N, C-alpha and C positions, 0 to 999 in steps of 0.2 A: 827852432826845430825841436820837436819833442821826441824823446826816445820811447820806443815801445818795449816794455819789459814784461816778460811772462811771469806769472806767479806759480811757483811749483812747491809742492810739499817736499820737505827734506826727506831723503831716503836713508835710513840707517839700518844697520844689521842688529840693532839692539831692541827691536820691537818685540814685545813679549810673545806675540803670536808666531814669530819666526824661530824662536828657540824650542828645542824639543821639550816635551813635558816629562815629568818624573816617570810616568808610566811608559813612555817611549824609551827613555834611557834604561829603565829596568828591562824592557823587552830586548833591547840591544845587548845588554849585559848577559841576559839569558842565552842569547844566540851567539855569543862570542866564540865558544869552542867550535861551533859549526863554521863560522866565518874563518877562523884561523886554519881549520882543517882544509877548507876549500882553497884558501890562499896557498897553502902548502902544496896541494894537488896541482894548482895552476903553475906554481914555480917549477915543479918536477916536469910538467908537460912542456913548459917553455924551454927548459934545459935540453929537451930532446928534439927541438924543432930544427936545429941546424946541423945535426949529425945523425948517422945511423943509430938506431936504437939497439943497445946492447942488452944482454941478459940482466945485468945489474940495473939498467934503466927500467926494464920491465918489472923487476921486483920493487923498485922505488915507486913506480906508478901504482902497482897493486897495493902496496902498503898505504900509500896516500889515499887511495880510493876506500880502503878498509877503514881508515881513520875518519874519513868523511861520513861513511855509513854509520860507524859507531857513534860519532858525534850527533848525527841526525836522530839515531835511535834514542840516545840519552835525552835529547831535547824533546822528542815525542813522548817518552815515558815521563819526563819531568812535567811537561805541560798537561799530560793526561792526569797525572796525580794531582796537580794543582786544580784542574777543572773539576775533578770528581770530589775533591775535598771541599771545594767551594760550593758545590750543589747542596750538600747536606747541612751547611752552616746557616 
């Protein structure tokens, strides 16, 4: 009796094409303030899910939204500066 064996390629998480490139890591690093602000906003919103929203909660949500907008503005300004300085180079 002969056994039937399938031939499969080994699957590893260490393939070079699976890892983020340096450019992708730089883009993530550039967006980290926005990501952190959005996580903070989400945390504040989750806090208010199981209870009535108080005036303090409204202020926390408003501040968190402002931080998200400020972080997005800074990111947009930073990327606009990088793209315009790269055009003339």
